[in-house]
py3Dmol code that shows the C-alpha trace and the ligand (Angstrom):
import py3Dmol

protein = """\
ATOM      1  CA  MET A   1     -27.168  10.372  36.131  1.00  0.00           C
ATOM      2  CA  ASP A   2     -24.076   8.754  37.669  1.00  0.00           C
ATOM      3  CA  GLN A   3     -22.855  11.308  40.222  1.00  0.00           C
ATOM      4  CA  SER A   4     -19.309   9.935  40.165  1.00  0.00           C
ATOM      5  CA  ILE A   5     -19.040  11.001  36.501  1.00  0.00           C
ATOM      6  CA  ILE A   6     -20.346  14.444  37.385  1.00  0.00           C
ATOM      7  CA  ARG A   7     -17.707  14.733  40.116  1.00  0.00           C
ATOM      8  CA  ILE A   8     -14.954  13.806  37.633  1.00  0.00           C
ATOM      9  CA  ILE A   9     -16.269  16.330  35.106  1.00  0.00           C
ATOM     10  CA  ASP A  10     -16.383  19.041  37.778  1.00  0.00           C
ATOM     11  CA  LYS A  11     -12.832  18.228  38.878  1.00  0.00           C
ATOM     12  CA  ALA A  12     -11.540  18.607  35.315  1.00  0.00           C
ATOM     13  CA  ARG A  13     -13.559  21.763  34.646  1.00  0.00           C
ATOM     14  CA  GLY A  14     -12.026  23.188  37.814  1.00  0.00           C
ATOM     15  CA  GLY A  15      -8.561  22.832  36.287  1.00  0.00           C
ATOM     16  CA  ALA A  16      -7.318  19.756  38.173  1.00  0.00           C
ATOM     17  CA  LEU A  17      -5.603  16.899  36.339  1.00  0.00           C
ATOM     18  CA  LEU A  18      -7.568  13.644  36.325  1.00  0.00           C
ATOM     19  CA  ASP A  19      -5.900  10.418  37.422  1.00  0.00           C
ATOM     20  CA  ARG A  20      -5.872   7.246  35.338  1.00  0.00           C
ATOM     21  CA  ALA A  21      -8.938   5.722  37.006  1.00  0.00           C
ATOM     22  CA  GLU A  22     -10.933   8.905  36.451  1.00  0.00           C
ATOM     23  CA  ILE A  23      -9.936   9.062  32.772  1.00  0.00           C
ATOM     24  CA  ILE A  24     -10.928   5.424  32.306  1.00  0.00           C
ATOM     25  CA  ALA A  25     -14.289   6.135  33.987  1.00  0.00           C
ATOM     26  CA  LEU A  26     -15.025   8.899  31.446  1.00  0.00           C
ATOM     27  CA  LEU A  27     -13.995   6.704  28.529  1.00  0.00           C
ATOM     28  CA  SER A  28     -16.129   3.828  29.813  1.00  0.00           C
ATOM     29  CA  VAL A  29     -19.561   5.479  29.916  1.00  0.00           C
ATOM     30  CA  GLU A  30     -22.262   3.840  27.873  1.00  0.00           C
ATOM     31  CA  ASN A  31     -22.729   5.220  24.371  1.00  0.00           C
ATOM     32  CA  LEU A  32     -25.756   7.567  24.064  1.00  0.00           C
ATOM     33  CA  SER A  33     -26.195   7.648  27.848  1.00  0.00           C
ATOM     34  CA  PRO A  34     -26.860  10.860  29.827  1.00  0.00           C
ATOM     35  CA  GLU A  35     -23.278  10.604  31.089  1.00  0.00           C
ATOM     36  CA  ALA A  36     -21.939  10.476  27.508  1.00  0.00           C
ATOM     37  CA  PHE A  37     -23.769  13.670  26.589  1.00  0.00           C
ATOM     38  CA  ALA A  38     -22.680  15.326  29.837  1.00  0.00           C
ATOM     39  CA  ILE A  39     -19.052  14.567  28.934  1.00  0.00           C
ATOM     40  CA  GLN A  40     -19.546  15.940  25.414  1.00  0.00           C
ATOM     41  CA  GLN A  41     -21.109  19.147  26.723  1.00  0.00           C
ATOM     42  CA  ALA A  42     -18.400  19.578  29.361  1.00  0.00           C
ATOM     43  CA  GLY A  43     -15.621  18.896  26.852  1.00  0.00           C
ATOM     44  CA  ARG A  44     -17.063  21.522  24.557  1.00  0.00           C
ATOM     45  CA  ALA A  45     -17.371  24.106  27.330  1.00  0.00           C
ATOM     46  CA  PHE A  46     -13.849  23.369  28.612  1.00  0.00           C
ATOM     47  CA  THR A  47     -12.146  23.655  25.204  1.00  0.00           C
ATOM     48  CA  SER A  48     -14.184  26.721  24.359  1.00  0.00           C
ATOM     49  CA  GLU A  49     -13.153  28.466  27.601  1.00  0.00           C
ATOM     50  CA  LEU A  50      -9.483  27.585  27.099  1.00  0.00           C
ATOM     51  CA  ASN A  51      -9.525  28.981  23.550  1.00  0.00           C
ATOM     52  CA  ASP A  52     -11.786  32.044  23.863  1.00  0.00           C
ATOM     53  CA  GLY A  53     -14.376  30.291  21.702  1.00  0.00           C
ATOM     54  CA  TYR A  54     -12.018  29.905  18.730  1.00  0.00           C
ATOM     55  CA  ALA A  55     -11.346  26.871  16.582  1.00  0.00           C
ATOM     56  CA  GLU A  56      -8.646  26.353  13.949  1.00  0.00           C
ATOM     57  CA  ILE A  57      -8.442  24.910  10.460  1.00  0.00           C
ATOM     58  CA  HIS A  58      -5.180  23.145   9.720  1.00  0.00           C
ATOM     59  CA  SER A  59      -4.255  21.824   6.295  1.00  0.00           C
ATOM     60  CA  HIS A  60      -2.550  18.665   5.069  1.00  0.00           C
ATOM     61  CA  ILE A  61      -0.704  18.124   1.809  1.00  0.00           C
ATOM     62  CA  GLY A  62       0.211  14.467   1.302  1.00  0.00           C
ATOM     63  CA  LEU A  63       3.444  14.438  -0.704  1.00  0.00           C
ATOM     64  CA  ASP A  64       3.724  10.779  -1.718  1.00  0.00           C
ATOM     65  CA  ALA A  65       1.878   7.504  -2.020  1.00  0.00           C
ATOM     66  CA  SER A  66       4.487   4.783  -1.670  1.00  0.00           C
ATOM     67  CA  PRO A  67       4.396   1.245  -0.302  1.00  0.00           C
ATOM     68  CA  CYS A  68       5.787   2.063   3.141  1.00  0.00           C
ATOM     69  CA  PRO A  69       8.090  -0.353   4.995  1.00  0.00           C
ATOM     70  CA  CYS A  70       6.738   0.757   8.382  1.00  0.00           C
ATOM     71  CA  ASP A  71       3.689  -1.285   7.406  1.00  0.00           C
ATOM     72  CA  CYS A  72       1.217   0.244   9.850  1.00  0.00           C
ATOM     73  CA  ALA A  73      -1.826  -2.011   9.516  1.00  0.00           C
ATOM     74  CA  PHE A  74      -4.263   0.935   9.682  1.00  0.00           C
ATOM     75  CA  CYS A  75      -2.635   2.810   6.779  1.00  0.00           C
ATOM     76  CA  SER A  76      -3.347   2.519   3.066  1.00  0.00           C
ATOM     77  CA  PHE A  77       0.359   3.032   2.330  1.00  0.00           C
ATOM     78  CA  ALA A  78       1.365  -0.048   4.361  1.00  0.00           C
ATOM     79  CA  VAL A  79       3.258  -2.376   2.078  1.00  0.00           C
ATOM     80  CA  SER A  80       1.094  -5.292   3.193  1.00  0.00           C
ATOM     81  CA  ALA A  81      -2.127  -3.434   2.357  1.00  0.00           C
ATOM     82  CA  GLY A  82      -1.240  -3.787  -1.322  1.00  0.00           C
ATOM     83  CA  VAL A  83      -3.109  -0.592  -2.234  1.00  0.00           C
ATOM     84  CA  PHE A  84      -0.151   1.403  -3.550  1.00  0.00           C
ATOM     85  CA  ARG A  85       2.371  -0.813  -5.349  1.00  0.00           C
ATOM     86  CA  ARG A  86       4.778   1.790  -6.703  1.00  0.00           C
ATOM     87  CA  LYS A  87       6.321   5.007  -5.442  1.00  0.00           C
ATOM     88  CA  THR A  88       4.608   8.188  -6.639  1.00  0.00           C
ATOM     89  CA  GLU A  89       5.284  11.739  -5.498  1.00  0.00           C
ATOM     90  CA  LEU A  90       3.494  15.037  -5.983  1.00  0.00           C
ATOM     91  CA  PRO A  91       5.570  17.300  -8.265  1.00  0.00           C
ATOM     92  CA  LEU A  92       6.950  20.397  -6.542  1.00  0.00           C
ATOM     93  CA  GLU A  93       4.827  22.746  -8.681  1.00  0.00           C
ATOM     94  CA  ARG A  94       1.704  20.941  -7.527  1.00  0.00           C
ATOM     95  CA  ILE A  95       2.793  21.129  -3.849  1.00  0.00           C
ATOM     96  CA  LEU A  96       3.392  24.870  -4.166  1.00  0.00           C
ATOM     97  CA  ASP A  97       0.053  25.349  -5.879  1.00  0.00           C
ATOM     98  CA  GLU A  98      -1.778  23.511  -3.085  1.00  0.00           C
ATOM     99  CA  ALA A  99       0.158  25.448  -0.429  1.00  0.00           C
ATOM    100  CA  SER A 100      -0.756  28.764  -2.056  1.00  0.00           C
ATOM    101  CA  THR A 101      -4.409  27.752  -2.262  1.00  0.00           C
ATOM    102  CA  PHE A 102      -4.488  26.801   1.425  1.00  0.00           C
ATOM    103  CA  ASP A 103      -2.676  30.034   2.307  1.00  0.00           C
ATOM    104  CA  ALA A 104      -5.188  32.132   0.365  1.00  0.00           C
ATOM    105  CA  ALA A 105      -8.070  30.266   2.004  1.00  0.00           C
ATOM    106  CA  GLY A 106      -6.809  31.350   5.437  1.00  0.00           C
ATOM    107  CA  VAL A 107      -5.684  28.104   7.073  1.00  0.00           C
ATOM    108  CA  ASN A 108      -3.950  28.442  10.433  1.00  0.00           C
ATOM    109  CA  ALA A 109      -1.208  25.841   9.795  1.00  0.00           C
ATOM    110  CA  LEU A 110       0.158  23.781   6.907  1.00  0.00           C
ATOM    111  CA  TYR A 111       1.290  20.165   7.348  1.00  0.00           C
ATOM    112  CA  LEU A 112       3.552  18.425   4.851  1.00  0.00           C
ATOM    113  CA  VAL A 113       2.888  14.702   5.186  1.00  0.00           C
ATOM    114  CA  THR A 114       5.025  11.851   3.846  1.00  0.00           C
ATOM    115  CA  THR A 115       5.535   8.121   4.074  1.00  0.00           C
ATOM    116  CA  ALA A 116       8.756   6.763   5.570  1.00  0.00           C
ATOM    117  CA  ARG A 117      10.222   6.478   2.048  1.00  0.00           C
ATOM    118  CA  TYR A 118      10.372  10.205   1.372  1.00  0.00           C
ATOM    119  CA  ASP A 119      13.935  11.506   1.182  1.00  0.00           C
ATOM    120  CA  GLN A 120      14.880  13.739   4.142  1.00  0.00           C
ATOM    121  CA  GLU A 121      16.946  16.205   2.103  1.00  0.00           C
ATOM    122  CA  GLN A 122      14.199  16.449  -0.502  1.00  0.00           C
ATOM    123  CA  PHE A 123      11.744  17.223   2.284  1.00  0.00           C
ATOM    124  CA  LEU A 124      13.906  20.114   3.487  1.00  0.00           C
ATOM    125  CA  ASP A 125      13.982  21.483  -0.075  1.00  0.00           C
ATOM    126  CA  VAL A 126      10.191  21.266  -0.251  1.00  0.00           C
ATOM    127  CA  VAL A 127       9.860  23.113   3.064  1.00  0.00           C
ATOM    128  CA  ALA A 128      12.078  25.932   1.807  1.00  0.00           C
ATOM    129  CA  ALA A 129      10.135  26.209  -1.444  1.00  0.00           C
ATOM    130  CA  VAL A 130       6.767  26.181   0.353  1.00  0.00           C
ATOM    131  CA  ARG A 131       7.945  28.832   2.813  1.00  0.00           C
ATOM    132  CA  GLY A 132       8.856  30.936  -0.220  1.00  0.00           C
ATOM    133  CA  VAL A 133       5.316  30.954  -1.621  1.00  0.00           C
ATOM    134  CA  LEU A 134       3.399  31.493   1.622  1.00  0.00           C
ATOM    135  CA  THR A 135       2.183  35.058   2.044  1.00  0.00           C
ATOM    136  CA  ARG A 136       1.306  34.651   5.719  1.00  0.00           C
ATOM    137  CA  ASP A 137       3.457  33.541   8.633  1.00  0.00           C
ATOM    138  CA  ILE A 138       1.550  30.315   9.216  1.00  0.00           C
ATOM    139  CA  PRO A 139       3.453  27.428  10.788  1.00  0.00           C
ATOM    140  CA  ILE A 140       4.721  24.625   8.570  1.00  0.00           C
ATOM    141  CA  VAL A 141       4.447  21.274  10.330  1.00  0.00           C
ATOM    142  CA  ALA A 142       6.357  18.101   9.429  1.00  0.00           C
ATOM    143  CA  ASN A 143       4.462  14.824   9.564  1.00  0.00           C
ATOM    144  CA  VAL A 144       7.285  12.486   8.590  1.00  0.00           C
ATOM    145  CA  ALA A 145       9.089   9.305   9.675  1.00  0.00           C
ATOM    146  CA  ASP A 146      11.198   9.083  12.832  1.00  0.00           C
ATOM    147  CA  PHE A 147      14.220  11.397  12.912  1.00  0.00           C
ATOM    148  CA  ASP A 148      17.157  12.258  15.160  1.00  0.00           C
ATOM    149  CA  LEU A 149      18.152  15.504  16.861  1.00  0.00           C
ATOM    150  CA  ALA A 150      20.414  16.604  13.991  1.00  0.00           C
ATOM    151  CA  TYR A 151      17.548  16.343  11.516  1.00  0.00           C
ATOM    152  CA  ALA A 152      15.150  18.001  13.953  1.00  0.00           C
ATOM    153  CA  ARG A 153      17.534  20.969  13.992  1.00  0.00           C
ATOM    154  CA  GLU A 154      17.634  20.969  10.185  1.00  0.00           C
ATOM    155  CA  LEU A 155      13.840  21.037  10.103  1.00  0.00           C
ATOM    156  CA  LYS A 156      13.828  23.962  12.506  1.00  0.00           C
ATOM    157  CA  ALA A 157      16.470  25.806  10.480  1.00  0.00           C
ATOM    158  CA  ALA A 158      14.461  25.228   7.285  1.00  0.00           C
ATOM    159  CA  GLY A 159      11.480  27.011   8.796  1.00  0.00           C
ATOM    160  CA  VAL A 160       9.450  24.151  10.246  1.00  0.00           C
ATOM    161  CA  ALA A 161       7.589  25.161  13.416  1.00  0.00           C
ATOM    162  CA  GLY A 162       6.320  21.811  14.578  1.00  0.00           C
ATOM    163  CA  ALA A 163       6.183  18.068  14.130  1.00  0.00           C
ATOM    164  CA  TYR A 164       3.056  15.978  14.270  1.00  0.00           C
ATOM    165  CA  HIS A 165       4.410  12.802  15.839  1.00  0.00           C
ATOM    166  CA  VAL A 166       2.500  10.246  17.843  1.00  0.00           C
ATOM    167  CA  MET A 167       2.739   6.931  19.638  1.00  0.00           C
ATOM    168  CA  ARG A 168      -0.147   5.276  17.810  1.00  0.00           C
ATOM    169  CA  LEU A 169      -2.533   2.679  19.213  1.00  0.00           C
ATOM    170  CA  GLY A 170      -0.930  -0.731  18.705  1.00  0.00           C
ATOM    171  CA  GLU A 171       2.485   0.820  17.996  1.00  0.00           C
ATOM    172  CA  GLY A 172       5.092  -1.909  17.587  1.00  0.00           C
ATOM    173  CA  THR A 173       2.407  -4.604  17.265  1.00  0.00           C
ATOM    174  CA  TYR A 174       0.435  -3.360  14.285  1.00  0.00           C
ATOM    175  CA  THR A 175       3.326  -1.231  12.986  1.00  0.00           C
ATOM    176  CA  ARG A 176       6.990  -1.949  12.317  1.00  0.00           C
ATOM    177  CA  CYS A 177       7.969   1.263  14.071  1.00  0.00           C
ATOM    178  CA  ASP A 178       9.996   1.042  17.239  1.00  0.00           C
ATOM    179  CA  ARG A 179       8.191   2.474  20.266  1.00  0.00           C
ATOM    180  CA  ASP A 180      11.401   3.885  21.753  1.00  0.00           C
ATOM    181  CA  ALA A 181      12.244   5.539  18.432  1.00  0.00           C
ATOM    182  CA  ARG A 182       8.841   7.237  18.370  1.00  0.00           C
ATOM    183  CA  ILE A 183       9.472   8.729  21.811  1.00  0.00           C
ATOM    184  CA  ALA A 184      13.069   9.635  20.921  1.00  0.00           C
ATOM    185  CA  THR A 185      11.802  11.505  17.853  1.00  0.00           C
ATOM    186  CA  ILE A 186       9.318  13.475  19.937  1.00  0.00           C
ATOM    187  CA  GLU A 187      12.046  14.353  22.443  1.00  0.00           C
ATOM    188  CA  ALA A 188      14.410  15.372  19.616  1.00  0.00           C
ATOM    189  CA  ALA A 189      11.728  17.576  18.083  1.00  0.00           C
ATOM    190  CA  LYS A 190      11.131  19.316  21.395  1.00  0.00           C
ATOM    191  CA  GLU A 191      14.847  19.765  22.047  1.00  0.00           C
ATOM    192  CA  ALA A 192      15.219  21.403  18.640  1.00  0.00           C
ATOM    193  CA  GLY A 193      12.428  23.835  19.472  1.00  0.00           C
ATOM    194  CA  LEU A 194       9.647  22.192  17.466  1.00  0.00           C
ATOM    195  CA  VAL A 195       6.168  22.026  18.994  1.00  0.00           C
ATOM    196  CA  VAL A 196       4.787  18.485  18.901  1.00  0.00           C
ATOM    197  CA  GLY A 197       1.251  17.907  17.688  1.00  0.00           C
ATOM    198  CA  ASN A 198      -0.533  14.876  19.106  1.00  0.00           C
ATOM    199  CA  CYS A 199      -3.763  12.953  18.810  1.00  0.00           C
ATOM    200  CA  ILE A 200      -5.041   9.721  20.334  1.00  0.00           C
ATOM    201  CA  GLU A 201      -5.202   7.652  17.174  1.00  0.00           C
ATOM    202  CA  PRO A 202      -6.268   5.782  15.174  1.00  0.00           C
ATOM    203  CA  ILE A 203      -9.209   4.733  17.339  1.00  0.00           C
ATOM    204  CA  GLY A 204     -11.329   1.736  16.398  1.00  0.00           C
ATOM    205  CA  PRO A 205     -14.276   0.114  18.171  1.00  0.00           C
ATOM    206  CA  GLU A 206     -12.011  -2.577  19.647  1.00  0.00           C
ATOM    207  CA  HIS A 207      -9.790  -0.192  21.621  1.00  0.00           C
ATOM    208  CA  THR A 208     -10.290  -0.289  25.372  1.00  0.00           C
ATOM    209  CA  PRO A 209     -10.499   2.676  27.763  1.00  0.00           C
ATOM    210  CA  ASP A 210      -7.230   1.426  29.315  1.00  0.00           C
ATOM    211  CA  GLU A 211      -5.385   1.649  25.995  1.00  0.00           C
ATOM    212  CA  LEU A 212      -6.722   5.137  25.327  1.00  0.00           C
ATOM    213  CA  ALA A 213      -5.914   6.307  28.867  1.00  0.00           C
ATOM    214  CA  ASP A 214      -2.300   5.129  28.493  1.00  0.00           C
ATOM    215  CA  LEU A 215      -1.837   7.335  25.427  1.00  0.00           C
ATOM    216  CA  ILE A 216      -3.626  10.305  27.013  1.00  0.00           C
ATOM    217  CA  LEU A 217      -1.270  10.130  30.005  1.00  0.00           C
ATOM    218  CA  LEU A 218       1.714   9.784  27.659  1.00  0.00           C
ATOM    219  CA  ALA A 219       0.604  12.880  25.721  1.00  0.00           C
ATOM    220  CA  ARG A 220       0.257  14.782  28.978  1.00  0.00           C
ATOM    221  CA  SER A 221       3.725  13.714  30.164  1.00  0.00           C
ATOM    222  CA  LEU A 222       5.273  14.708  26.821  1.00  0.00           C
ATOM    223  CA  GLU A 223       3.708  18.195  27.128  1.00  0.00           C
ATOM    224  CA  VAL A 224       2.445  18.157  23.556  1.00  0.00           C
ATOM    225  CA  GLY A 225       1.051  21.243  21.842  1.00  0.00           C
ATOM    226  CA  PHE A 226      -2.447  19.808  21.494  1.00  0.00           C
ATOM    227  CA  SER A 227      -4.184  16.441  21.534  1.00  0.00           C
ATOM    228  CA  GLY A 228      -7.552  14.997  20.550  1.00  0.00           C
ATOM    229  CA  ALA A 229      -9.385  11.979  19.180  1.00  0.00           C
ATOM    230  CA  MET A 230      -8.983  10.562  15.678  1.00  0.00           C
ATOM    231  CA  ARG A 231     -10.840   7.567  14.394  1.00  0.00           C
ATOM    232  CA  ARG A 232      -9.379   4.902  12.162  1.00  0.00           C
ATOM    233  CA  ASN A 233     -10.856   4.793   8.689  1.00  0.00           C
ATOM    234  CA  THR A 234     -10.510   1.066   8.215  1.00  0.00           C
ATOM    235  CA  ILE A 235      -8.707   0.081   5.023  1.00  0.00           C
ATOM    236  CA  PRO A 236     -10.237  -2.999   3.308  1.00  0.00           C
ATOM    237  CA  ASN A 237      -8.518  -6.391   3.670  1.00  0.00           C
ATOM    238  CA  THR A 238      -6.442  -5.449   6.704  1.00  0.00           C
ATOM    239  CA  ALA A 239      -6.153  -6.780  10.257  1.00  0.00           C
ATOM    240  CA  PHE A 240      -8.868  -4.311  11.285  1.00  0.00           C
ATOM    241  CA  SER A 241     -11.479  -5.192   8.664  1.00  0.00           C
ATOM    242  CA  LYS A 242     -13.337  -7.375  11.156  1.00  0.00           C
ATOM    243  CA  TYR A 243     -13.779  -4.383  13.496  1.00  0.00           C
ATOM    244  CA  GLY A 244     -14.682  -1.621  11.033  1.00  0.00           C
ATOM    245  CA  ASN A 245     -14.964   2.000  12.175  1.00  0.00           C
ATOM    246  CA  ILE A 246     -16.033   3.430  15.490  1.00  0.00           C
ATOM    247  CA  SER A 247     -19.083   5.689  15.128  1.00  0.00           C
ATOM    248  CA  TYR A 248     -18.585   9.437  15.271  1.00  0.00           C
ATOM    249  CA  GLY A 249     -21.217   9.457  18.037  1.00  0.00           C
ATOM    250  CA  ARG A 250     -18.927   7.321  20.196  1.00  0.00           C
ATOM    251  CA  LEU A 251     -15.830   9.253  19.085  1.00  0.00           C
ATOM    252  CA  ALA A 252     -17.546  12.464  20.209  1.00  0.00           C
ATOM    253  CA  THR A 253     -17.623  11.140  23.775  1.00  0.00           C
ATOM    254  CA  TYR A 254     -13.910  10.367  23.472  1.00  0.00           C
ATOM    255  CA  ALA A 255     -13.315  13.889  22.107  1.00  0.00           C
ATOM    256  CA  GLY A 256     -15.043  15.352  25.168  1.00  0.00           C
ATOM    257  CA  SER A 257     -13.265  12.948  27.520  1.00  0.00           C
ATOM    258  CA  ILE A 258      -9.844  13.722  26.033  1.00  0.00           C
ATOM    259  CA  ALA A 259     -10.483  17.456  26.234  1.00  0.00           C
ATOM    260  CA  LEU A 260     -11.153  17.055  29.957  1.00  0.00           C
ATOM    261  CA  ALA A 261      -8.377  14.512  30.556  1.00  0.00           C
ATOM    262  CA  THR A 262      -5.552  16.426  28.894  1.00  0.00           C
ATOM    263  CA  GLY A 263      -6.123  19.301  31.301  1.00  0.00           C
ATOM    264  CA  PRO A 264      -5.866  23.076  31.031  1.00  0.00           C
ATOM    265  CA  SER A 265      -2.286  23.289  29.750  1.00  0.00           C
ATOM    266  CA  ILE A 266      -3.089  21.334  26.549  1.00  0.00           C
ATOM    267  CA  ARG A 267      -5.633  23.769  25.184  1.00  0.00           C
ATOM    268  CA  GLY A 268      -6.169  22.506  21.637  1.00  0.00           C
ATOM    269  CA  ASN A 269      -8.396  19.497  20.993  1.00  0.00           C
ATOM    270  CA  CYS A 270      -8.178  18.055  17.494  1.00  0.00           C
ATOM    271  CA  THR A 271     -10.265  15.491  15.656  1.00  0.00           C
ATOM    272  CA  HIS A 272      -9.916  13.729  12.337  1.00  0.00           C
ATOM    273  CA  GLU A 273     -11.582  13.255   9.930  1.00  0.00           C
ATOM    274  CA  PRO A 274     -13.782  16.362  10.336  1.00  0.00           C
ATOM    275  CA  SER A 275     -16.985  15.616  12.242  1.00  0.00           C
ATOM    276  CA  GLN A 276     -19.720  17.930  13.458  1.00  0.00           C
ATOM    277  CA  LEU A 277     -20.425  15.596  16.368  1.00  0.00           C
ATOM    278  CA  CYS A 278     -16.830  15.822  17.577  1.00  0.00           C
ATOM    279  CA  ALA A 279     -16.659  19.596  17.043  1.00  0.00           C
ATOM    280  CA  GLN A 280     -19.849  19.933  19.048  1.00  0.00           C
ATOM    281  CA  ALA A 281     -18.174  17.861  21.793  1.00  0.00           C
ATOM    282  CA  GLY A 282     -15.143  20.124  22.035  1.00  0.00           C
ATOM    283  CA  ALA A 283     -12.866  19.412  19.081  1.00  0.00           C
ATOM    284  CA  ASN A 284     -11.479  22.738  17.850  1.00  0.00           C
ATOM    285  CA  ILE A 285      -8.787  21.676  15.361  1.00  0.00           C
ATOM    286  CA  ILE A 286      -9.730  19.942  12.101  1.00  0.00           C
ATOM    287  CA  TRP A 287      -7.858  19.375   8.837  1.00  0.00           C
ATOM    288  CA  ALA A 288      -8.519  20.168   5.208  1.00  0.00           C
ATOM    289  CA  GLU A 289      -6.626  17.740   2.990  1.00  0.00           C
ATOM    290  CA  ARG A 290      -5.122  17.590  -0.494  1.00  0.00           C
ATOM    291  CA  GLY A 291      -2.745  15.190  -2.190  1.00  0.00           C
ATOM    292  CA  THR A 292      -2.295  11.754  -0.667  1.00  0.00           C
ATOM    293  CA  SER A 293      -3.910  10.444   2.520  1.00  0.00           C
ATOM    294  CA  PRO A 294      -3.163   7.359   4.638  1.00  0.00           C
ATOM    295  CA  ARG A 295      -6.922   6.980   5.140  1.00  0.00           C
ATOM    296  CA  ASP A 296      -7.753   6.837   1.442  1.00  0.00           C
ATOM    297  CA  VAL A 297      -7.174   4.177  -1.188  1.00  0.00           C
ATOM    298  CA  GLU A 298      -7.115   6.837  -3.937  1.00  0.00           C
ATOM    299  CA  ALA A 299      -3.778   8.511  -4.731  1.00  0.00           C
ATOM    300  CA  GLU A 300      -5.544  11.900  -4.772  1.00  0.00           C
ATOM    301  CA  THR A 301      -7.671  11.930  -1.668  1.00  0.00           C
ATOM    302  CA  LEU A 302     -11.396  12.121  -2.290  1.00  0.00           C
ATOM    303  CA  ARG A 303     -12.134  11.963   1.428  1.00  0.00           C
ATOM    304  CA  GLY A 304     -10.392  15.192   2.382  1.00  0.00           C
ATOM    305  CA  TYR A 305     -12.437  18.263   3.272  1.00  0.00           C
ATOM    306  CA  SER A 306     -11.831  21.654   1.658  1.00  0.00           C
ATOM    307  CA  VAL A 307     -11.163  24.698   3.838  1.00  0.00           C
ATOM    308  CA  GLU A 308     -14.654  25.955   3.004  1.00  0.00           C
ATOM    309  CA  GLN A 309     -16.219  22.690   4.182  1.00  0.00           C
ATOM    310  CA  CYS A 310     -14.263  23.009   7.445  1.00  0.00           C
ATOM    311  CA  ARG A 311     -15.557  26.562   7.895  1.00  0.00           C
ATOM    312  CA  ASP A 312     -19.117  25.403   7.248  1.00  0.00           C
ATOM    313  CA  LEU A 313     -18.708  22.587   9.778  1.00  0.00           C
ATOM    314  CA  TYR A 314     -17.552  25.007  12.471  1.00  0.00           C
ATOM    315  CA  ALA A 315     -20.365  27.443  11.634  1.00  0.00           C
ATOM    316  CA  GLU A 316     -22.913  24.671  12.147  1.00  0.00           C
ATOM    317  CA  CYS A 317     -21.393  24.034  15.582  1.00  0.00           C
ATOM    318  CA  ASP A 318     -21.146  27.709  16.586  1.00  0.00           C
ATOM    319  CA  TRP A 319     -17.342  27.850  16.697  1.00  0.00           C
ATOM    320  CA  LYS A 320     -15.561  31.043  15.728  1.00  0.00           C
ATOM    321  CA  VAL A 321     -12.600  30.383  13.397  1.00  0.00           C
ATOM    322  CA  TRP A 322      -9.224  31.818  14.424  1.00  0.00           C
ATOM    323  CA  ASP A 323      -7.779  34.234  11.878  1.00  0.00           C
ATOM    324  CA  GLY A 324      -3.984  34.070  11.742  1.00  0.00           C
ATOM    325  CA  PRO A 325      -1.152  31.670  12.537  1.00  0.00           C
ATOM    326  CA  SER A 326      -2.091  28.712  14.720  1.00  0.00           C
ATOM    327  CA  ARG A 327      -1.865  29.386  18.424  1.00  0.00           C
ATOM    328  CA  TYR A 328      -0.689  25.824  19.070  1.00  0.00           C
ATOM    329  CA  TYR A 329       2.610  25.951  17.178  1.00  0.00           C
ATOM    330  CA  ALA A 330       3.673  29.347  18.527  1.00  0.00           C
TER     331      ALA A 330
END
"""
ligand_1 = """\
8
SF4
S 1.257 5.455 8.893
Fe 3.078 6.486 8.040
S 4.789 5.177 8.698
Fe 2.936 3.910 8.896
S 2.749 2.772 6.931
Fe 1.550 4.691 6.771
S 2.959 6.150 5.825
Fe 4.213 4.468 6.622
"""
view = py3Dmol.view(width=600, height=400)
view.addModel(protein, "pdb")
view.setStyle({"model": 0}, {"cartoon": {"style": "trace"}})
view.addModel(ligand_1, "xyz")
view.setStyle({"model": 1}, {"stick": {}})
view.zoomTo()
view.show()
């Protein structure tokens, strides 16, 4: 066993923040090595301690499947992907039905997810309607295109508790989103009182430890509500087809590394799509999904887990499931 990795693990477990070189060292260990499994075990223990042994199930309702001008090369909605050629939206009755089903199933948070073509005012109307059918005070989270401070305040006033908003891997190169606008949106969300959800994503086998470390340090500096490791589900005939997907075994080491690297003040550690290997390595936030998904080429996602499947996954990994509103959007 490489003792320098053990020293880095011990430093993180002791509550100290790792520096860039230490984070890169964790992310660079050989797959399936003793060091990789030590990181996974430590990540699990660290997240478990920070969260009293509890994990959360969040839920995602994808509201539209439109060819999106942001053209993120990892997304099935990207206009250049050619998967979705016309704009389709979930009817409001269907959104409310899905929200009620997730509510009854006991999810800890509900995300409303759109492409960049979804109308902002329409989104506020949907939020108000969804809030009206929820029987529990679970946070509603907006996963939408970039916005300014005025709109962030409108989201907050409409009853939104948080925004999932991320500087993605390859932002500005493999997307048509402006990197400064992504940061400005996150700052606006925080100023308006929205908690910002984060993940290091979407990770493929070609991404280097340096690239991942940059985003981990950015997440730390932005004081996000939680972070984690999400893999890219590679859409056919895109710039990433030649790379394919990273294995969940490798992603599990990143999940453990990110848990340790984000430090004790970022308690939650998400992963997507749901994976037992990543949950075993410390991921304690996973998503059930309905409606549209940027990882699926079907308009109604067939990839998304149900809440019951998420519960089963956690049970297999000996996580307790938190009962009540998410602790990360409080
Ligand atoms: S990831 Fe979001 S912004 Fe980018 S193309 Fe897909 S829907 Fe549009």
